[in-house]
KEDO-298338 format. One record per residue: residue in one letter; x, y, z of N, C-alpha, C in turn. Coordinates in steps of 0.001 Angstrom, whole numbers, plus 500000, padded with zeros to 6 digits. Example, Ala and Ser with C-alpha at 12.3 -4.5 7.8 and 13.67 -1.06 7.14 Angstrom:
residues 2
a513190494310507800512300495500507800513200496700507800 s512850497750507080513670498940507140512900500030507870 
end
This chain:
residues 335
m502293476247528961502015477494529681501050478347528865 d500041478891529513499040479689528801499648480994528292 d499216481399527098499637482686526520498682483753527044 t499180484591527918498327485595528547498275486911527781 r498952486970526653498903488194525856497492488379525283 p497087489621525036495704489865524587495447489376523172 r494253488842522972493798488493521630493433489811520940 t494107490112519821494097491474519279493555491553517861 a492714492561517648492321492970516301492957494321516029 v493430494516514813494008495791514380493197496285513200 q492771497541513255492015498096512134492794499216511454 l492874499143510125493465500196509303492339501024508713 q492342502309509010491297503186508466491511503476506985 l492751503775506592493037504144505207492756502973504279 n492373503264503038491843502182502192492663501865500953 g493915502346500886494735502067499722495752500960499971 m496211500338498889497216499288499012498540499849499522 g498911501033499043500117501666499548500021501975501031 d498838502360501480498631502631502903498941501392503737 l498513500233503250498774498998503985500274498702504032 v500978498945502935502428498735502916503091499584504000 w502683500840504115503291501739505106503071501252506536 h501963500570506792501597500167508147502048498749508514 a502388497925507551502555496492507791503554496174508899 q504692496850508910505698496534509930505236496921511333 y504429497947511433503886498311512743502838497297513201 f502071496767512263501121495712512612501870494475513122 r502990494176512493503809493043512949504252493257514404 c504620494493514730505038494792516101503894494599517088 v502683494984516699501518494742517560501336493237517761 a501513492470516693501339491017516772502325490392517751 e503530490929517801504543490377518710504128490503520169 q503210491418520464502730491617521829501308491084522008 s500896490203521087499525489689521101499520488167521200 q498370487633521547498227486195521757498638485411520513 g499511484454520712499970483622519607500909484327518655 g501306485546518997502159486308518096501467486703516807 q500125486813516873499335487114515686498269488158515984 i497791488787514916496648489690514996495616489285513957 s494399489730514170493367489706513127493353491100512518 l493556491182511228493658492473510547492325492839509918 i491800493988510312490547494508509758490906495626508784 a490489495483507538490854496467506522489824496464505409 a489778497568504670488883497659503518489324496676502435 p488377496078501704488758495171500621489698495817499603 t489620497153499454490459497845498479491945497808498835 t492286497473500070493698497360500440494331496075499922 m493514495121499490493991493811499025494886493152500075 a494431493207501319495259492747502435495616491259502349 r494711490431501876495026489002501792496186488753500836 e496185489461499720497248489295498733498572489859499240 l498508490968499970499733491655500374500357491073501637 v499539490763502645500115490303503911499439489053504462 g498482488504503744497761487341504250498640486139504504 h499803486075503847500723484948504016501684485132505178 e501684486325505788502629486609506860502290485777508105 p503306485245508799503023484406509982502368485160511123 w502467486498511111501858487273512197500394487623511935 v499863487220510791498449487482510459497623486219510718 r496739486282511700495850485144511972494770485052510899 e494214486211510525493153486259509531493013487703509056 v492428487858507894492068489177507375490551489266507371 i490029490329507963488581490536508054488231491772507241 d487373491613506262486971492738505412486025493673506155 f486362494962506154485448495993506643484888496673505403 d483730496199504977483154496582503692482210497769503868 r482803498945504078481989500142504332481861501045503120 r482944501193502354482935502125501222483490501439499978 p482647500696499248483121500062498015483566501111496999 r484383500701496042484750501594494950483489502062494218 r483533503307493747482370503842493018482003502977491828 s483029502384491196482774501571490009481958500306490325 e481938499898491600481187498690491971479690498945492032 r479310500207492215477894500593492206477040499739493146 r477498499655494375476752498907495387476971499552496750 k476110499217497664476258499668499035477083498652499808 g478011499143500613478834498243501397478033497502502448 r478433496287502721477728495474503731477757496152505097 h478809496931505351478956497560506668478741499069506623 s478030499545505597477731500974505481476607501370506438 g476644502610506885475578503128507738475627502560509144 w474772503105510011474763502664511401474377501197511521 a473431500761510731473025499356510788474170498444510368 g474927498891509355476063498100508898477150497987509950 l477370499079510686478382499050511747477966498094512863 l476710498123513227476230497195514257476304495751513772 r476027495556512495476150494222511906477597493742511989 f478525494645511684479943494279511720480363493928513151 g479892494713514121480195494401515508479680493026515913 a478482492683515439477920491366515737478752490257515104 e479315490531513926480168489539513268481474489321514029 l481980490384514667483233490267515419483040489629516796 a481858489766517362481623489344518744482067487909519041 p481775486916518183482170485533518516483678485320518599 r484468486249518057485924486093518093486508486464519453 r485730487151520275486103487442521659487470488133521766 f487608489218521031488849489979521100488988490661522459 d490221490700522955490508491415524195490737492898523948 r491253493228522773491524494637522483491470494895520984 m491186496154520672491226496651519305492276497755519257 v493166497689518265494170498724518057493786499464516783 l493455500750516915492916501532515811493971502456515231 f494413502169514032495269503091513299494335503994512502 s493777504979513211492700505789512649492655507138513332 d492425508193512532492231509523513117490753509863513272 h489880508944512835488431509117513016487861507808513573 p488053507553514859487713506233515407486258506047515813 g485408507055515596484044506979516098483291505733515670 r483332505417514373482606504242513876483163502961514485 a484495502896514554485123501692515102484768501511516575 i484638502600517313484268502500518730482867501908518870 l481956502295517985480614501711517999480684500209517694 v481508499850516721481694498435516381482212497668517596 c483191498247518281483774497589519453482730497410520552 w481897498420520767480838498311521770479925497128521469 r479537496994520191478650495888519810479368494549519905 a480670494540519666481429493288519667481881492883521068 g481684493758522053482111493439523410483594493639523651 i484231494464522832485668494749522997485785495987523875 r486411495852525018486420496952525972487756497708526027 t488825497126525542490098497842525454490274498312524024 i490259499627523842490308500213522505491424501254522485 l492486500961521764493639501850521704493579502686520430 g493806503989520566493766504871519407494611506112519629 f494613506999518631495469508182518662495149509101519845 g493867509295520131493478510154521239493842511609521032 e493692512076519817494092513453519521493127514490520099 t491848514166520118490844515133520576490320514764521966 r489666515713522595489107515471523924488060514369523885 l487216514369522842486189513334522723486820511953522574 q487862511845521745488535510563521594489077510071522931 r489622510975523722490204510578524998489143510107525987 l487927510576525799486827510111526636486362508713526228 l486418508419524931485858507174524411486870506040524317 l488134506391524137489185505383524009489712504982525384 t490345503813525443491019503391526671492180504346526952 k492356504722528200493383505696528551494775505097528339 t495520505688527430496893505281527112497627506538526663 p498926506450526360499609507640525826498954508109524523 w498735509419524402498099509981523219499151510574522282 i498740510848521059499625511526520105498883512715519488 q499650513620518939499126514671518078499404514263516640 r498424514376515783498611513980514377499634514880513684 y500328514293512727501319515026511934500608516017511017 r501102517237510992500521518265510127501600518996509338 g502669518306509047503750518885508262503491518773506777 p504509519030505967504328519075504509504238517706503834 a504691516651504494504741515329503859503411514589504029 v503295513435503366502122512575503511502065512073504957 a500879512128505562500761511947507011500593510501507474 g500075509613506621499707508273507082500815507545507815 y501982507485507211503108506784507827503581507503509085 k503571508833509065504024509616510211503143509342511433 d501829509320511233500917509070512344501064507645512871 a501192506682511963501366505285512378502637505124513200 t503680505829512802504948505754513515504826506332514921 a504261507533515008504116508185516315503256507342517253 f502171506800516733501259505978517539501958504713518035 s502683504052517148503342502791517508504416503006518563 i505146504105518460506175504407519460505521504772520796 a504475505595520753503799506011521984503211504817522736 q502695503833521990502082502662522613503103501609523040 g504372501813522676505396500847523037505444499638522131 f504823499724520950504911498616520002506300498532519380 c506972499667519263508341499721518751509030500916519393 r510342501004519202511103502075519862511499503198518922 a511426502944517621511888503929516639511143503689515331 p511172504658514409510515504457513113511049503225512385 i510172502532511693510543501351510912510234501633509443 v511214501433508588511011501635507157510043500567506647 p509018500945505887508033499961505421508657498852504579 r508300497631504890508730496468504128507608495441504092 i507503494731502983506604493593502864507402492434502288 s506926491225502501507629490056501967506918489538500725 v507659488834499910507140488296498656506639486870498888 r505450486578498392504939485216498513505778484278497654 p506301483187498227507183482293497463506565481736496189 d505279481378496240504648480809495048504557481843493932 a504240483086494295504169484152493294505551484451492728 l506568484407493574507933484667493116508379483620492102 a508051482378492352508426481317491417507773481542490054 r506506481913490044505819482152488772506416483348488030 m506740484395488761507269485596488119508705485411487643 r509496484616488334510854484319487840510781483679486449 e509850482760486317509694482075485031509146483024483971 r508180483838484332507542484723483354508483485835482881 l509275486372483790510132487501483434511511487077482931 a511819485799483022513156485326482635513570485739481223 p512682485715480225513125486069478866513350487566478637 l512967488416479569512998489861479331514406490425479490 q514665491461478713515976492095478706516264492800480036 r517535492742480469517985493465481644518960494551481225 p519042495668481991518192495971483142516729496102482744 l515847495753483671514414495735483412513730496788484291 h512940497632483647512222498694484347510723498434484263 a510049498472485409508584498377485430508008499787485393 l507092500030484480506381501304484432505011501101485072 a504788501747486210503518501622486935502518502589486317 i501694502090485418500832502957484613499459503187485236 g499120502472486306497815502643486936497769503898487781 a496565504380488053496367505540488915494993505464489541 s494933505623490860493653505532491549492770506739491278 e493384507878490924492643509100490627493209509737489365 p492347510359488516492841510953487261493959511971487467 y493937512723488565494952513760488752496338513181489043 k496406511863489304497699511218489541498284510610488262 q497537510646487170497922509957485941498879510811485113 w500081510330484907501107511032484130500753511051482652 g500106510023482163499577510051480809500241509115479814 e499428508660478867499886507698477861501083508216477072 r501012509461476632502089509998475789503432509959476513 n503435510320477769504681510314478535505225508905478722 f504352507960478995504813506580479164505354506015477848 v504721506376476742505228505934475433506641506457475209 e506843507742475438508171508317475198509212507722476143 l508844507525477404509794506947478349510142505510477967 a509134504741477561509396503367477107510336503368475914 n510103504274474984510986504375473824512422504709474237 r512572505642475133513903506068475566514666504925476248 l513990504216477129514651503122477836514959501959476897 a514002501634476039514226500541475091515337500878474109 a515455502144473717516524502556472793517905502333473400 r517986502286474708519246501992475388519495500492475527 g518550499699475040518683498259475162518132497694476454 h517397498523477203516810498078478460515439497441478220 g515056496543479108513722495973479045512718496850479772 v511482496827479297510413497636479895509198496741480134 l508680496779481347507488496020481701506377497010482043 l505323497029481238504170497898481505503280497185482510 l503251497695483733502614496987484840501361497712485310 g500278496974485413499025497529485915498072496401486247 g496839496769486559495809495776486804494906495645485591 p493837494865485711492916494695484583492379496011484040 a492197497012484901491675498307484455492638499021483516 e493928498658483561494942499289482709495277498465481475 s494498497412481228494809496514480116494851497247478778 q493833498050478497493802498764477218494884499823477151 l495111500531478245496166501535478263497521500901477967 a497799499751478547499071499072478302499204498693476825 k498120498189476245498156497830474826498391499059473952 d497745500174474317497899501407473538499332501939473629 i499916501858474801501302502316474959502238501438474137 q502073500138474252502956499227473513502820499427472012 a501598499670471559501375499852470119502053501106469587 r502264502102470433502874503355470002504390503367470176 v504949502328470754506406502218470849506976501994469449 e508149502543469186508788502378467880508843500903467511 p508437500546466289508393499132465899509687498371466161 a510818499013465921512102498333466112512391498041467585 l511709498748468485511965498593469916510874497804470632 r509820497506469928508639496936470560508912495595471237 g509881494868470739510207493571471326510790493665472723 l511238494859473101511800495062474439510752495521475451 v509523495727474986508458496250475849507368495189476007 t507095494810477239506132493751477557505054494293478488 t503849493792478358502761494219479251502446493123480266 m502010493543481455501521492605482463500397493276483240 t499179492971482850498006493520483540497072492412484023 d497511491175483901496667490043484283497150489346485547 g498174489892486197498704489252487392497903489604488634 t498026488780489651497441489096490949498291490170491627 v497786490720492712498570491693493464499847491045493983 a499739489814494473500926489114494968501949488912493849 e501478488643492649502395488476491519503028489800491117 s502286490888491234502867492205490952503981492516491943 v503749492213493218504786492412494226506020491587493877 a505804490334493502506928489462493143507677489995491929 a506941490438490920507582490984489720508434492190490064 l507937493035490951508662494247491311509906493952492131 s509970492784492736511195492393493446512279491918492481 l511911491708491212512841491161490226513311492179489193 v512780493406489248513177494439488291514218495349488930 q514851496163488088515872497079488603515270498408489061 s514125498775488510513461499987488955511980499909488643 c511207500688489407509782500871489128509563502367488970 i508953502765487857508775504182487543507309504405487230 g506711505425487830505330505664487434504553506556488349 n503247506441488223502311507255488979502395506945490473 d501857507841491276501757507613492712500633506612492931 t501003505352492909500016504280492991500596503149493833 g499787502132494099500234501048494953501502500380494482 a501688500258493163502831499525492634504163500131493059 v504273501455493075505551502048493475505800501812494963 q504742501707495759504920501395497177505300499930497364 f504734499044496531505159497644496561506659497552496275 a507088498278495229508482498216494812509410498613495947 a509167499782496527510004500224497634509928499239498796 g508743498661499010508547497735500110509346496456499997 v509747496098498776510586494909498580512021495294498238 g512367496578498414513742497018498251514152497378496845 t513180497612495960513465498041494595513348499564494523 h514214500192493739514154501646493597512850502045492888 a512105502953493527510819503408493001510902504890492694 f510605505243491454510637506630490999509190507081490806 v508740507993491669507336508366491719507139509722491058 v506330509758490003506009511017489333504888511678490138 l505284512552491071504342513138492025503747514459491556 g504511515259490841504031516592490502504056517496491720 p502988518264491963502987519241493066502475518695494393 r502346517399494511501709516817495692502681516628496853 p502168516408498080503023516271499262504062515166499091 p505259515375499624506323514383499456506098513129500292 l506755512064499874506737510786500584508088510636501282 e508078510556502598509332510576503347509634509274504090 h508906508209503784509040506997504587510242506131504223 d510815506303503027511942505456502617512825506223501635 p513646507154502125514471507970501222515442507163500376 e515817505979500848516772505171500093516164504599498827 h514889504261498864514268503570497729513185504377497021 v512615505385497673511566506188497046512180507496496548 h512170507681495237512745508865494598511605509653493964 m511410510864494432510260511657494008510631512620492887 l509738512736491921509873513729490867508737514717491044 q509083515919491477508082516934491797508276518170490925 a507173518844490684507188520067489882505910520830490188 a505845522069489703504659522890489940503410522243489352 r503578521525488252502471520785487629502975519412487218 l502111518421487254502491517079486812502967517118485368 a502320517960484552502660518061483138504054518638482912 d504634519259483942505968519842483800507080518801483886 i506737517584484262507739516519484387507777515742483072 g508877515838482357508991515195481047509709513865481116 p509500513003480121510170511701480082511696511794480132 a512265512827479505513725512987479545514201513231480967 d513427514013481742513770514269483140513758512970483947 v512736512164483705512607510908484439513734509956484064 e513995509830482777515074508951482325516403509347482957 s516688510625482950517947511106483507518064510776484985 r516970510977485723516977510695487160517179509203487435 v516500508369486668516617506931486850518048506468486585 l518594506884485486519944506441485124520981506939486127 a520781508153486632521723508705487607521678507932488920 e520472507574489385520332506875490649520850505434490554 l520618504795489420521021503396489271522472503242488867 g523080504364488486524508504320488124524762503657486798 
end
C-alpha cells in the first residue's frame, strides 16, 4: 500500500547544539506524520545534527544549511546572501519535498528557499501578518515572551497547534550504541561518583572561569569523587590548565576529555552522576539523556524545559556564584 503521508523537510533556525536537543522530540513527532516515518532535517552545521540525531530511525538525512559559519572559520557560508539562498533551493529541488515545517520566528529566507525548491506547503509560526500571507494557512501561534528561554516554549506551542503532539514533551536524545561502548571502556577506571565539568562556553559571558573550576574540582576530589573535565578541542588547553592547578594529592581523581566526538560526549554524560558547568551544549546533552545537569547561569533567563534534571544556579552576577555554592547544591540534589 502506498504511503500517502507527505515527504517532509524540517528546518531548525536556531544554531546551537542545545537548541537541537530541545527540538528533537518534536521533530520525531513530525516524522511520525511524514512519508516513511522520517524527515529530512535542515540545520546549521554548528548544531552537529549528524552526531546528535543522525542515528535516529526517524531521520532520513541531515542537510547542512551553511549560512552563518562560526566567526573563527573566517569564510563565507555556501548559502549566505540571496544567491546562496537560491543555490540552496536548487539543491533541495531534486528531493521533491511535499512540505517544509519551519521551526523559525524569521521564516523569510526559508520561504524564498522553498519557492526555488518547488515546495508549496510551508508550515510556520505565523506570528505576523506578513508571515500569514506567505505561509500555508494553518493554526498560528504567538511567540513566547515570558522570562524563560523561548526556544523550547515556541517549539512546544507550534507543535501542539499543528497537531504534531498533544502536550509538551521533555527534551530527550538517545545515545549512539557504538559511542556508548567506547565510553564505557574509557570511563571504567574513573572513581565514582563521577562528575563531568562542562568547561566549554560558546560566548565569553557564559564562562564561569578557570579558577572556579579548579576549586570545584578540588572540592569534589577531596570527597573522593571522580571529576571529568569535559570539552571540545577548543577547551584542550583550559582543561590541562585546570588539571595542573588541582592539588597534587588529588590530581589522580581528575581526568580530561577534550578529544571525543559529540556523540562520545553524549555517551559519556549518560554514564556520569552529574554534569556541572557553563550554559553550553554539554549540560543540555546531560539532561537529554537523563543525567542531572547543574547550569551556572548567573543573571540570565531560566531554563524551564526539564525541571527534574536541569538545576539552575542564578545570581545577580555570574561571579557571585562560588564553587562552595555549587558543591552544596550538587550534593543536596544527589543525596
